[in-house]
Every structure is written in C-alpha cells, then in structure tokens.
All heavy atoms as TSV, in Angstrom:
chain	resi	resn	atom	element	x	y	z
A	1	MET	N	N	0.810	-1.181	-0.016
A	1	MET	CA	C	0.004	-0.004	-0.005
A	1	MET	C	C	0.875	1.246	-0.020
A	1	MET	O	O	1.828	1.338	0.796
A	1	MET	CB	C	-0.892	-0.044	1.187
A	1	MET	CG	C	-1.920	1.021	1.238
A	1	MET	SD	S	-3.149	0.603	2.469
A	1	MET	CE	C	-3.625	2.192	2.998
A	2	ASP	N	N	0.616	2.151	-0.893
A	2	ASP	CA	C	1.405	3.405	-1.003
A	2	ASP	C	C	1.023	4.369	0.100
A	2	ASP	O	O	-0.082	4.370	0.625
A	2	ASP	CB	C	1.172	4.062	-2.316
A	2	ASP	CG	C	1.761	3.190	-3.449
A	2	ASP	OD1	O	2.720	2.525	-3.234
A	2	ASP	OD2	O	1.166	3.249	-4.571
A	3	ASN	N	N	1.981	5.208	0.489
A	3	ASN	CA	C	1.684	6.239	1.426
A	3	ASN	C	C	0.875	7.293	0.866
A	3	ASN	O	O	1.036	7.672	-0.320
A	3	ASN	CB	C	3.053	6.894	1.939
A	3	ASN	CG	C	3.816	5.937	2.761
A	3	ASN	OD1	O	3.308	5.012	3.366
A	3	ASN	ND2	N	5.137	6.174	2.904
A	4	GLN	N	N	-0.086	7.759	1.593
A	4	GLN	CA	C	-0.925	8.844	1.106
A	4	GLN	C	C	-0.727	10.060	2.132
A	4	GLN	O	O	-0.763	9.845	3.293
A	4	GLN	CB	C	-2.426	8.468	1.136
A	4	GLN	CG	C	-2.693	7.374	0.137
A	4	GLN	CD	C	-4.183	7.030	0.162
A	4	GLN	OE1	O	-4.937	7.555	0.891
A	4	GLN	NE2	N	-4.561	6.045	-0.669
A	5	TYR	N	N	-0.498	11.213	1.521
A	5	TYR	CA	C	-0.271	12.353	2.337
A	5	TYR	C	C	-1.420	13.291	2.256
A	5	TYR	O	O	-1.842	13.666	1.197
A	5	TYR	CB	C	1.011	13.108	1.857
A	5	TYR	CG	C	2.242	12.220	1.954
A	5	TYR	CD1	C	2.740	11.583	0.800
A	5	TYR	CD2	C	2.902	12.014	3.131
A	5	TYR	CE1	C	3.835	10.766	0.897
A	5	TYR	CE2	C	3.976	11.228	3.258
A	5	TYR	CZ	C	4.467	10.595	2.101
A	5	TYR	OH	O	5.574	9.790	2.210
A	6	CYS	N	N	-1.974	13.601	3.438
A	6	CYS	CA	C	-3.075	14.576	3.455
A	6	CYS	C	C	-2.919	15.362	4.759
A	6	CYS	O	O	-2.308	14.898	5.768
A	6	CYS	CB	C	-4.424	13.915	3.394
A	6	CYS	SG	S	-4.818	12.935	4.792
A	7	LYS	N	N	-3.448	16.555	4.756
A	7	LYS	CA	C	-3.367	17.410	5.955
A	7	LYS	C	C	-4.660	17.184	6.716
A	7	LYS	O	O	-5.758	17.518	6.329
A	7	LYS	CB	C	-3.250	18.847	5.537
A	7	LYS	CG	C	-1.894	19.154	4.855
A	7	LYS	CD	C	-1.862	20.611	4.489
A	7	LYS	CE	C	-0.562	20.934	3.785
A	7	LYS	NZ	N	-0.476	22.340	3.393
A	8	VAL	N	N	-4.535	16.552	7.855
A	8	VAL	CA	C	-5.687	16.327	8.710
A	8	VAL	C	C	-6.144	17.596	9.286
A	8	VAL	O	O	-5.327	18.384	9.833
A	8	VAL	CB	C	-5.373	15.322	9.775
A	8	VAL	CG1	C	-6.528	15.100	10.757
A	8	VAL	CG2	C	-4.919	13.983	9.202
A	9	GLY	N	N	-7.392	17.924	9.185
A	9	GLY	CA	C	-7.914	19.189	9.650
A	9	GLY	C	C	-7.612	20.388	8.754
A	9	GLY	O	O	-7.907	21.517	9.165
A	10	ALA	N	N	-7.142	20.116	7.566
A	10	ALA	CA	C	-6.856	21.244	6.676
A	10	ALA	C	C	-8.182	21.858	6.215
A	10	ALA	O	O	-9.160	21.150	6.006
A	10	ALA	CB	C	-6.091	20.723	5.498
A	11	ILE	N	N	-8.164	23.155	6.089
A	11	ILE	CA	C	-9.395	23.844	5.696
A	11	ILE	C	C	-9.103	24.597	4.398
A	11	ILE	O	O	-7.967	24.994	4.115
A	11	ILE	CB	C	-9.876	24.843	6.777
A	11	ILE	CG1	C	-8.786	25.829	7.180
A	11	ILE	CG2	C	-10.375	24.123	7.983
A	11	ILE	CD1	C	-9.184	26.887	8.088
A	12	THR	N	N	-10.137	24.754	3.637
A	12	THR	CA	C	-9.959	25.514	2.418
A	12	THR	C	C	-10.593	26.857	2.648
A	12	THR	O	O	-11.561	26.999	3.357
A	12	THR	CB	C	-10.739	24.814	1.221
A	12	THR	OG1	O	-12.090	24.663	1.568
A	12	THR	CG2	C	-10.087	23.468	0.905
A	13	GLN	N	N	-10.010	27.860	2.050
A	13	GLN	CA	C	-10.382	29.235	2.249
A	13	GLN	C	C	-11.754	29.461	1.566
A	13	GLN	O	O	-11.940	28.957	0.388
A	13	GLN	CB	C	-9.389	30.193	1.688
A	13	GLN	CG	C	-9.621	31.585	2.052
A	13	GLN	CD	C	-8.478	32.545	1.693
A	13	GLN	OE1	O	-7.377	31.979	1.382
A	13	GLN	NE2	N	-8.601	33.792	1.746
A	14	ILE	N	N	-12.647	30.204	2.152
A	14	ILE	CA	C	-13.978	30.485	1.595
A	14	ILE	C	C	-13.705	31.516	0.496
A	14	ILE	O	O	-13.044	32.526	0.709
A	14	ILE	CB	C	-14.911	31.039	2.645
A	14	ILE	CG1	C	-15.157	29.966	3.715
A	14	ILE	CG2	C	-16.198	31.497	2.006
A	14	ILE	CD1	C	-16.047	30.470	4.858
A	15	THR	N	N	-14.275	31.293	-0.652
A	15	THR	CA	C	-14.170	32.284	-1.709
A	15	THR	C	C	-14.988	33.480	-1.419
A	15	THR	O	O	-15.907	33.485	-0.605
A	15	THR	CB	C	-14.679	31.642	-3.078
A	15	THR	OG1	O	-16.053	31.271	-2.881
A	15	THR	CG2	C	-13.887	30.460	-3.407
A	16	SER	N	N	-14.671	34.583	-2.034
A	16	SER	CA	C	-15.382	35.847	-1.777
A	16	SER	C	C	-16.660	35.895	-2.655
A	16	SER	O	O	-16.774	35.171	-3.598
A	16	SER	CB	C	-14.492	37.041	-2.089
A	16	SER	OG	O	-14.112	37.029	-3.443
A	17	GLY	N	N	-17.505	36.817	-2.232
A	17	GLY	CA	C	-18.715	37.025	-3.048
A	17	GLY	C	C	-19.942	36.322	-2.445
A	17	GLY	O	O	-20.006	35.974	-1.303
A	18	GLN	N	N	-20.896	36.148	-3.349
A	18	GLN	CA	C	-22.223	35.582	-2.920
A	18	GLN	C	C	-22.121	34.111	-2.471
A	18	GLN	O	O	-22.809	33.703	-1.639
A	18	GLN	CB	C	-23.175	35.686	-4.085
A	18	GLN	CG	C	-23.696	37.061	-4.391
A	18	GLN	CD	C	-24.387	37.714	-3.209
A	18	GLN	OE1	O	-23.809	38.557	-2.517
A	18	GLN	NE2	N	-25.584	37.296	-2.904
A	19	LYS	N	N	-21.165	33.406	-3.054
A	19	LYS	CA	C	-20.932	32.050	-2.625
A	19	LYS	C	C	-20.565	31.940	-1.168
A	19	LYS	O	O	-21.025	31.075	-0.439
A	19	LYS	CB	C	-19.878	31.382	-3.557
A	19	LYS	CG	C	-19.936	29.924	-3.633
A	19	LYS	CD	C	-18.944	29.393	-4.633
A	19	LYS	CE	C	-19.330	28.072	-5.124
A	19	LYS	NZ	N	-18.378	27.561	-6.131
A	20	ALA	N	N	-19.682	32.815	-0.792
A	20	ALA	CA	C	-19.171	32.832	0.608
A	20	ALA	C	C	-20.312	33.219	1.529
A	20	ALA	O	O	-20.474	32.654	2.623
A	20	ALA	CB	C	-17.980	33.789	0.738
A	21	LEU	N	N	-21.074	34.264	1.144
A	21	LEU	CA	C	-22.166	34.673	1.982
A	21	LEU	C	C	-23.228	33.588	2.175
A	21	LEU	O	O	-23.692	33.348	3.255
A	21	LEU	CB	C	-22.815	35.979	1.403
A	21	LEU	CG	C	-23.971	36.577	2.181
A	21	LEU	CD1	C	-23.455	36.969	3.573
A	21	LEU	CD2	C	-24.529	37.775	1.436
A	22	ALA	N	N	-23.523	32.903	1.091
A	22	ALA	CA	C	-24.479	31.800	1.170
A	22	ALA	C	C	-23.997	30.705	2.122
A	22	ALA	O	O	-24.754	30.157	2.909
A	22	ALA	CB	C	-24.789	31.197	-0.216
A	23	LEU	N	N	-22.725	30.391	2.060
A	23	LEU	CA	C	-22.138	29.366	2.923
A	23	LEU	C	C	-22.189	29.770	4.394
A	23	LEU	O	O	-22.554	28.980	5.206
A	23	LEU	CB	C	-20.727	29.047	2.497
A	23	LEU	CG	C	-20.014	28.036	3.356
A	23	LEU	CD1	C	-20.664	26.702	3.258
A	23	LEU	CD2	C	-18.525	27.845	2.876
A	24	ILE	N	N	-21.848	31.004	4.654
A	24	ILE	CA	C	-21.854	31.507	6.058
A	24	ILE	C	C	-23.271	31.560	6.544
A	24	ILE	O	O	-23.500	31.207	7.713
A	24	ILE	CB	C	-21.180	32.887	6.100
A	24	ILE	CG1	C	-19.731	32.769	5.776
A	24	ILE	CG2	C	-21.367	33.528	7.443
A	24	ILE	CD1	C	-18.978	34.088	5.612
A	25	GLU	N	N	-24.247	31.952	5.741
A	25	GLU	CA	C	-25.629	31.979	6.177
A	25	GLU	C	C	-26.137	30.594	6.453
A	25	GLU	O	O	-26.914	30.364	7.390
A	25	GLU	CB	C	-26.510	32.705	5.094
A	25	GLU	CG	C	-26.297	34.172	5.073
A	25	GLU	CD	C	-27.116	34.840	3.957
A	25	GLU	OE1	O	-27.546	34.105	2.988
A	25	GLU	OE2	O	-27.323	36.075	4.026
A	26	PHE	N	N	-25.731	29.642	5.620
A	26	PHE	CA	C	-26.107	28.264	5.885
A	26	PHE	C	C	-25.575	27.769	7.222
A	26	PHE	O	O	-26.315	27.127	8.016
A	26	PHE	CB	C	-25.639	27.340	4.726
A	26	PHE	CG	C	-25.843	25.902	4.971
A	26	PHE	CD1	C	-27.078	25.351	4.854
A	26	PHE	CD2	C	-24.752	25.074	5.370
A	26	PHE	CE1	C	-27.285	23.986	5.131
A	26	PHE	CE2	C	-24.924	23.755	5.643
A	26	PHE	CZ	C	-26.257	23.203	5.532
A	27	GLN	N	N	-24.320	28.070	7.500
A	27	GLN	CA	C	-23.695	27.608	8.760
A	27	GLN	C	C	-24.425	28.339	9.970
A	27	GLN	O	O	-24.634	27.720	10.971
A	27	GLN	CB	C	-22.234	27.986	8.750
A	27	GLN	CG	C	-21.371	27.133	7.868
A	27	GLN	CD	C	-19.917	27.557	7.815
A	27	GLN	OE1	O	-19.612	28.696	8.139
A	27	GLN	NE2	N	-19.096	26.629	7.435
A	28	TYR	N	N	-24.765	29.626	9.751
A	28	TYR	CA	C	-25.518	30.326	10.802
A	28	TYR	C	C	-26.828	29.642	11.148
A	28	TYR	O	O	-27.150	29.399	12.306
A	28	TYR	CB	C	-25.669	31.811	10.353
A	28	TYR	CG	C	-26.593	32.598	11.222
A	28	TYR	CD1	C	-26.185	33.003	12.445
A	28	TYR	CD2	C	-27.914	32.917	10.828
A	28	TYR	CE1	C	-26.994	33.730	13.337
A	28	TYR	CE2	C	-28.679	33.672	11.687
A	28	TYR	CZ	C	-28.265	34.098	12.863
A	28	TYR	OH	O	-29.054	34.824	13.710
A	29	GLN	N	N	-27.618	29.345	10.120
A	29	GLN	CA	C	-28.877	28.676	10.303
A	29	GLN	C	C	-28.667	27.278	10.937
A	29	GLN	O	O	-29.487	26.816	11.753
A	29	GLN	CB	C	-29.631	28.565	8.980
A	29	GLN	CG	C	-30.129	29.896	8.464
A	29	GLN	CD	C	-31.131	30.559	9.380
A	29	GLN	OE1	O	-31.901	29.901	10.076
A	29	GLN	NE2	N	-31.080	31.869	9.373
A	30	ASN	N	N	-27.669	26.634	10.535
A	30	ASN	CA	C	-27.360	25.292	11.012
A	30	ASN	C	C	-27.068	25.355	12.524
A	30	ASN	O	O	-27.538	24.491	13.327
A	30	ASN	CB	C	-26.189	24.673	10.261
A	30	ASN	CG	C	-26.005	23.197	10.561
A	30	ASN	OD1	O	-26.891	22.488	11.003
A	30	ASN	ND2	N	-24.799	22.712	10.259
A	31	PHE	N	N	-26.243	26.319	12.961
A	31	PHE	CA	C	-25.928	26.448	14.353
A	31	PHE	C	C	-27.166	26.823	15.180
A	31	PHE	O	O	-27.351	26.364	16.300
A	31	PHE	CB	C	-24.794	27.459	14.579
A	31	PHE	CG	C	-23.459	26.915	14.290
A	31	PHE	CD1	C	-22.572	27.638	13.472
A	31	PHE	CD2	C	-23.012	25.717	14.796
A	31	PHE	CE1	C	-21.319	27.218	13.177
A	31	PHE	CE2	C	-21.745	25.214	14.531
A	31	PHE	CZ	C	-20.889	25.958	13.773
A	32	LEU	N	N	-28.035	27.717	14.656
A	32	LEU	CA	C	-29.255	28.060	15.360
A	32	LEU	C	C	-30.149	26.805	15.483
A	32	LEU	O	O	-30.769	26.632	16.564
A	32	LEU	CB	C	-30.032	29.172	14.591
A	32	LEU	CG	C	-29.454	30.538	14.674
A	32	LEU	CD1	C	-30.313	31.526	13.881
A	32	LEU	CD2	C	-29.398	31.013	16.125
A	33	SER	N	N	-30.216	26.024	14.448
A	33	SER	CA	C	-31.053	24.805	14.523
A	33	SER	C	C	-30.537	23.815	15.571
A	33	SER	O	O	-31.302	23.269	16.338
A	33	SER	CB	C	-31.062	24.183	13.142
A	33	SER	OG	O	-31.735	22.937	13.168
A	34	LYS	N	N	-29.228	23.640	15.589
A	34	LYS	CA	C	-28.628	22.763	16.545
A	34	LYS	C	C	-28.820	23.292	18.005
A	34	LYS	O	O	-29.090	22.515	18.915
A	34	LYS	CB	C	-27.117	22.568	16.309
A	34	LYS	CG	C	-26.812	21.740	15.125
A	34	LYS	CD	C	-25.336	21.590	14.933
A	34	LYS	CE	C	-25.037	20.743	13.694
A	34	LYS	NZ	N	-23.575	20.580	13.496
A	35	ALA	N	N	-28.706	24.592	18.150
A	35	ALA	CA	C	-28.902	25.179	19.482
A	35	ALA	C	C	-30.360	24.914	19.975
A	35	ALA	O	O	-30.509	24.553	21.119
A	35	ALA	CB	C	-28.626	26.678	19.458
A	36	SER	N	N	-31.321	25.055	19.119
A	36	SER	CA	C	-32.715	24.839	19.541
A	36	SER	C	C	-32.979	23.379	19.727
A	36	SER	O	O	-33.730	22.990	20.663
A	36	SER	CB	C	-33.704	25.371	18.465
A	36	SER	OG	O	-33.619	24.678	17.267
A	37	ASP	N	N	-32.280	22.471	19.023
A	37	ASP	CA	C	-32.470	21.029	19.230
A	37	ASP	C	C	-31.916	20.606	20.588
A	37	ASP	O	O	-32.478	19.738	21.292
A	37	ASP	CB	C	-31.721	20.265	18.097
A	37	ASP	CG	C	-32.439	20.368	16.749
A	37	ASP	OD1	O	-33.582	20.799	16.791
A	37	ASP	OD2	O	-31.800	19.999	15.760
A	38	PHE	N	N	-30.834	21.178	21.016
A	38	PHE	CA	C	-30.168	20.750	22.293
A	38	PHE	C	C	-30.602	21.576	23.505
A	38	PHE	O	O	-30.132	21.339	24.581
A	38	PHE	CB	C	-28.637	20.907	22.135
A	38	PHE	CG	C	-28.015	19.777	21.326
A	38	PHE	CD1	C	-27.564	20.029	20.035
A	38	PHE	CD2	C	-27.878	18.530	21.797
A	38	PHE	CE1	C	-26.999	19.081	19.251
A	38	PHE	CE2	C	-27.326	17.519	21.037
A	38	PHE	CZ	C	-26.869	17.770	19.756
A	39	LYS	N	N	-31.529	22.502	23.273
A	39	LYS	CA	C	-31.931	23.410	24.381
A	39	LYS	C	C	-32.534	22.606	25.569
A	39	LYS	O	O	-32.278	22.939	26.660
A	39	LYS	CB	C	-33.004	24.405	23.852
A	39	LYS	CG	C	-33.147	25.625	24.722
A	39	LYS	CD	C	-31.952	26.405	24.798
A	39	LYS	CE	C	-32.143	27.872	24.996
A	39	LYS	NZ	N	-30.979	28.636	25.200
A	40	THR	N	N	-33.273	21.598	25.295
A	40	THR	CA	C	-33.962	20.855	26.334
A	40	THR	C	C	-33.024	19.798	26.948
A	40	THR	O	O	-33.240	19.438	28.109
A	40	THR	CB	C	-35.271	20.180	25.824
A	40	THR	OG1	O	-34.899	19.319	24.729
A	40	THR	CG2	C	-36.255	21.226	25.398
A	41	THR	N	N	-32.127	19.216	26.208
A	41	THR	CA	C	-31.326	18.103	26.670
A	41	THR	C	C	-29.957	18.512	27.217
A	41	THR	O	O	-29.500	17.920	28.250
A	41	THR	CB	C	-31.080	17.055	25.566
A	41	THR	OG1	O	-30.458	17.662	24.441
A	41	THR	CG2	C	-32.411	16.459	25.109
A	42	ASP	N	N	-29.287	19.419	26.572
A	42	ASP	CA	C	-27.937	19.818	27.008
A	42	ASP	C	C	-27.761	21.322	26.872
A	42	ASP	O	O	-27.475	21.822	25.778
A	42	ASP	CB	C	-26.939	19.046	26.133
A	42	ASP	CG	C	-25.490	19.200	26.691
A	42	ASP	OD1	O	-25.280	19.983	27.651
A	42	ASP	OD2	O	-24.603	18.495	26.087
A	43	ASP	N	N	-27.938	22.055	27.956
A	43	ASP	CA	C	-27.912	23.481	27.919
A	43	ASP	C	C	-26.556	24.004	27.551
A	43	ASP	O	O	-26.444	25.034	26.869
A	43	ASP	CB	C	-28.366	24.040	29.219
A	43	ASP	CG	C	-28.703	25.482	29.128
A	43	ASP	OD1	O	-29.361	25.948	28.163
A	43	ASP	OD2	O	-28.297	26.316	30.057
A	44	LYS	N	N	-25.474	23.390	28.032
A	44	LYS	CA	C	-24.110	23.864	27.692
A	44	LYS	C	C	-23.853	23.768	26.180
A	44	LYS	O	O	-23.248	24.657	25.586
A	44	LYS	CB	C	-23.070	23.078	28.464
A	44	LYS	CG	C	-23.051	23.464	29.959
A	44	LYS	CD	C	-21.959	22.734	30.661
A	44	LYS	CE	C	-21.975	23.026	32.127
A	44	LYS	NZ	N	-20.885	22.400	32.873
A	45	LEU	N	N	-24.254	22.664	25.589
A	45	LEU	CA	C	-24.020	22.453	24.152
A	45	LEU	C	C	-24.886	23.529	23.372
A	45	LEU	O	O	-24.448	24.104	22.387
A	45	LEU	CB	C	-24.394	21.048	23.735
A	45	LEU	CG	C	-23.948	20.646	22.362
A	45	LEU	CD1	C	-22.450	20.807	22.119
A	45	LEU	CD2	C	-24.308	19.163	22.089
A	46	ALA	N	N	-26.106	23.716	23.850
A	46	ALA	CA	C	-26.953	24.737	23.158
A	46	ALA	C	C	-26.322	26.090	23.280
A	46	ALA	O	O	-26.363	26.841	22.243
A	46	ALA	CB	C	-28.351	24.721	23.836
A	47	THR	N	N	-25.754	26.465	24.403
A	47	THR	CA	C	-25.085	27.725	24.575
A	47	THR	C	C	-23.888	27.852	23.663
A	47	THR	O	O	-23.673	28.894	23.048
A	47	THR	CB	C	-24.666	27.905	26.014
A	47	THR	OG1	O	-25.750	27.763	26.892
A	47	THR	CG2	C	-24.021	29.295	26.280
A	48	PHE	N	N	-23.138	26.769	23.454
A	48	PHE	CA	C	-22.018	26.699	22.552
A	48	PHE	C	C	-22.449	27.082	21.134
A	48	PHE	O	O	-21.870	27.887	20.448
A	48	PHE	CB	C	-21.316	25.395	22.622
A	48	PHE	CG	C	-20.268	25.201	21.548
A	48	PHE	CD1	C	-19.025	25.822	21.670
A	48	PHE	CD2	C	-20.570	24.399	20.444
A	48	PHE	CE1	C	-18.108	25.607	20.684
A	48	PHE	CE2	C	-19.582	24.239	19.473
A	48	PHE	CZ	C	-18.361	24.836	19.558
A	49	PHE	N	N	-23.513	26.398	20.704
A	49	PHE	CA	C	-24.039	26.626	19.300
A	49	PHE	C	C	-24.586	28.045	19.125
A	49	PHE	O	O	-24.383	28.665	18.118
A	49	PHE	CB	C	-25.087	25.545	18.951
A	49	PHE	CG	C	-24.465	24.227	18.661
A	49	PHE	CD1	C	-24.980	23.077	19.260
A	49	PHE	CD2	C	-23.422	24.078	17.781
A	49	PHE	CE1	C	-24.470	21.828	19.013
A	49	PHE	CE2	C	-22.858	22.811	17.524
A	49	PHE	CZ	C	-23.378	21.682	18.123
A	50	GLU	N	N	-25.248	28.582	20.183
A	50	GLU	CA	C	-25.666	29.957	20.147
A	50	GLU	C	C	-24.538	30.937	19.951
A	50	GLU	O	O	-24.616	31.909	19.253
A	50	GLU	CB	C	-26.523	30.297	21.380
A	50	GLU	CG	C	-27.888	29.599	21.380
A	50	GLU	CD	C	-28.644	29.738	22.717
A	50	GLU	OE1	O	-28.013	30.274	23.640
A	50	GLU	OE2	O	-29.776	29.350	22.697
A	51	LEU	N	N	-23.451	30.685	20.723
A	51	LEU	CA	C	-22.297	31.534	20.622
A	51	LEU	C	C	-21.693	31.489	19.225
A	51	LEU	O	O	-21.338	32.543	18.653
A	51	LEU	CB	C	-21.236	31.093	21.635
A	51	LEU	CG	C	-19.931	31.826	21.656
A	51	LEU	CD1	C	-20.135	33.305	22.070
A	51	LEU	CD2	C	-18.941	31.207	22.558
A	52	LYS	N	N	-21.614	30.294	18.655
A	52	LYS	CA	C	-21.084	30.200	17.222
A	52	LYS	C	C	-22.011	30.925	16.289
A	52	LYS	O	O	-21.553	31.592	15.376
A	52	LYS	CB	C	-21.034	28.725	16.846
A	52	LYS	CG	C	-19.912	27.920	17.495
A	52	LYS	CD	C	-18.627	28.450	17.035
A	52	LYS	CE	C	-17.488	27.423	17.248
A	52	LYS	NZ	N	-16.230	27.871	16.691
A	53	ALA	N	N	-23.317	30.854	16.470
A	53	ALA	CA	C	-24.239	31.563	15.632
A	53	ALA	C	C	-24.086	33.079	15.806
A	53	ALA	O	O	-24.162	33.782	14.777
A	53	ALA	CB	C	-25.686	31.127	15.978
A	54	ARG	N	N	-23.870	33.549	16.965
A	54	ARG	CA	C	-23.725	34.953	17.174
A	54	ARG	C	C	-22.466	35.471	16.471
A	54	ARG	O	O	-22.415	36.520	15.866
A	54	ARG	CB	C	-23.614	35.310	18.656
A	54	ARG	CG	C	-25.016	35.561	19.253
A	54	ARG	CD	C	-24.879	36.119	20.703
A	54	ARG	NE	N	-25.300	35.002	21.552
A	54	ARG	CZ	C	-24.692	34.561	22.597
A	54	ARG	NH1	N	-23.594	35.207	23.034
A	54	ARG	NH2	N	-25.142	33.590	23.314
A	55	LYS	N	N	-21.377	34.687	16.555
A	55	LYS	CA	C	-20.151	35.084	15.856
A	55	LYS	C	C	-20.383	35.137	14.340
A	55	LYS	O	O	-19.870	36.066	13.683
A	55	LYS	CB	C	-19.010	34.118	16.193
A	55	LYS	CG	C	-18.483	34.273	17.599
A	55	LYS	CD	C	-17.377	33.282	17.900
A	55	LYS	CE	C	-16.859	33.469	19.308
A	55	LYS	NZ	N	-15.757	32.499	19.590
A	56	LEU	N	N	-21.033	34.166	13.834
A	56	LEU	CA	C	-21.337	34.158	12.357
A	56	LEU	C	C	-22.259	35.290	11.984
A	56	LEU	O	O	-22.154	35.832	10.931
A	56	LEU	CB	C	-21.926	32.803	11.951
A	56	LEU	CG	C	-20.967	31.658	11.868
A	56	LEU	CD1	C	-21.667	30.389	11.520
A	56	LEU	CD2	C	-19.859	31.911	10.833
A	57	LYS	N	N	-23.183	35.682	12.852
A	57	LYS	CA	C	-24.076	36.760	12.556
A	57	LYS	C	C	-23.262	38.051	12.419
A	57	LYS	O	O	-23.517	38.888	11.499
A	57	LYS	CB	C	-25.127	36.930	13.664
A	57	LYS	CG	C	-26.158	37.968	13.339
A	57	LYS	CD	C	-27.201	38.046	14.367
A	57	LYS	CE	C	-28.259	39.080	14.059
A	57	LYS	NZ	N	-29.354	39.143	15.004
A	58	LYS	N	N	-22.248	38.265	13.270
A	58	LYS	CA	C	-21.407	39.430	13.166
A	58	LYS	C	C	-20.647	39.433	11.855
A	58	LYS	O	O	-20.481	40.445	11.195
A	58	LYS	CB	C	-20.412	39.488	14.337
A	58	LYS	CG	C	-21.079	39.841	15.640
A	58	LYS	CD	C	-20.003	39.898	16.755
A	58	LYS	CE	C	-20.641	40.144	18.103
A	58	LYS	NZ	N	-19.676	40.159	19.174
A	59	VAL	N	N	-20.169	38.252	11.432
A	59	VAL	CA	C	-19.465	38.117	10.150
A	59	VAL	C	C	-20.367	38.486	9.032
A	59	VAL	O	O	-19.979	39.226	8.084
A	59	VAL	CB	C	-18.875	36.682	10.039
A	59	VAL	CG1	C	-18.366	36.489	8.593
A	59	VAL	CG2	C	-17.815	36.426	11.019
A	60	ILE	N	N	-21.618	38.005	9.060
A	60	ILE	CA	C	-22.612	38.298	8.002
A	60	ILE	C	C	-22.867	39.787	7.973
A	60	ILE	O	O	-22.920	40.406	6.883
A	60	ILE	CB	C	-23.886	37.493	8.270
A	60	ILE	CG1	C	-23.633	35.999	8.014
A	60	ILE	CG2	C	-24.954	37.978	7.319
A	60	ILE	CD1	C	-24.794	35.140	8.443
A	61	GLU	N	N	-23.072	40.385	9.149
A	61	GLU	CA	C	-23.343	41.845	9.165
A	61	GLU	C	C	-22.132	42.685	8.588
A	61	GLU	O	O	-22.369	43.601	7.835
A	61	GLU	CB	C	-23.629	42.273	10.623
A	61	GLU	CG	C	-24.957	41.749	11.118
A	61	GLU	CD	C	-25.177	42.088	12.569
A	61	GLU	OE1	O	-24.202	42.429	13.277
A	61	GLU	OE2	O	-26.258	41.800	13.067
A	62	ASN	N	N	-20.949	42.268	8.898
A	62	ASN	CA	C	-19.763	42.925	8.343
A	62	ASN	C	C	-19.635	42.693	6.867
A	62	ASN	O	O	-19.157	43.570	6.151
A	62	ASN	CB	C	-18.512	42.522	9.088
A	62	ASN	CG	C	-18.462	43.036	10.504
A	62	ASN	OD1	O	-19.078	44.041	10.804
A	62	ASN	ND2	N	-17.726	42.343	11.385
A	63	PHE	N	N	-20.007	41.513	6.429
A	63	PHE	CA	C	-19.905	41.144	5.020
A	63	PHE	C	C	-20.851	41.952	4.172
A	63	PHE	O	O	-20.528	42.368	3.045
A	63	PHE	CB	C	-20.145	39.653	4.876
A	63	PHE	CG	C	-19.728	39.035	3.544
A	63	PHE	CD1	C	-18.365	38.802	3.297
A	63	PHE	CD2	C	-20.663	38.815	2.541
A	63	PHE	CE1	C	-18.020	38.283	2.094
A	63	PHE	CE2	C	-20.256	38.349	1.348
A	63	PHE	CZ	C	-18.917	38.042	1.105
A	64	VAL	N	N	-22.086	42.199	4.687
A	64	VAL	CA	C	-23.099	42.853	3.919
A	64	VAL	C	C	-22.819	44.309	3.820
A	64	VAL	O	O	-23.120	44.980	2.807
A	64	VAL	CB	C	-24.494	42.642	4.582
A	64	VAL	CG1	C	-25.552	43.450	3.909
A	64	VAL	CG2	C	-24.899	41.153	4.508
A	65	GLN	N	N	-22.159	44.911	4.844
A	65	GLN	CA	C	-21.886	46.371	4.793
A	65	GLN	C	C	-20.925	46.772	3.721
A	65	GLN	O	O	-20.124	46.400	3.124
A	65	GLN	CB	C	-21.335	46.815	6.098
A	65	GLN	CG	C	-22.350	46.790	7.210
A	65	GLN	CD	C	-21.784	47.188	8.567
A	65	GLN	OE1	O	-20.590	47.402	8.739
A	65	GLN	NE2	N	-22.621	47.178	9.527
C-alpha cells in the first residue's frame, strides 16, 4: 500500500462574493437549529451553538456592509 499524504484538519479558504455569503448564512442557520435542538437536553451545548451563531451573525453583518 502506498503512502498517502493529506493534511488532517486542513481547511480551504472560503471564496469571496455571494458564494461565501451563502455558505456563512447556511452555517449560521445550522448552528441556530442545533442550538434549539439541544436546548432541552444539553444546555451547555446549546449555549455553545448559540455563541457560534452569534459570531457568524457578526461576520454576516460585516460582510453585507
């Protein structure tokens, strides 16, 4: 078997423009959804997802301006 080289945890940079905004908005909605799902079972996890959503909301607001 040949060695395969990959960067574990490597991230690709988000492209600029509408594509990036759509991706960030999708992530924002996803975090809000997860926060509401975990609200009744795990409050700490719900708080974590809400914090992530708030950070993304700030990014969206800065991106739109």
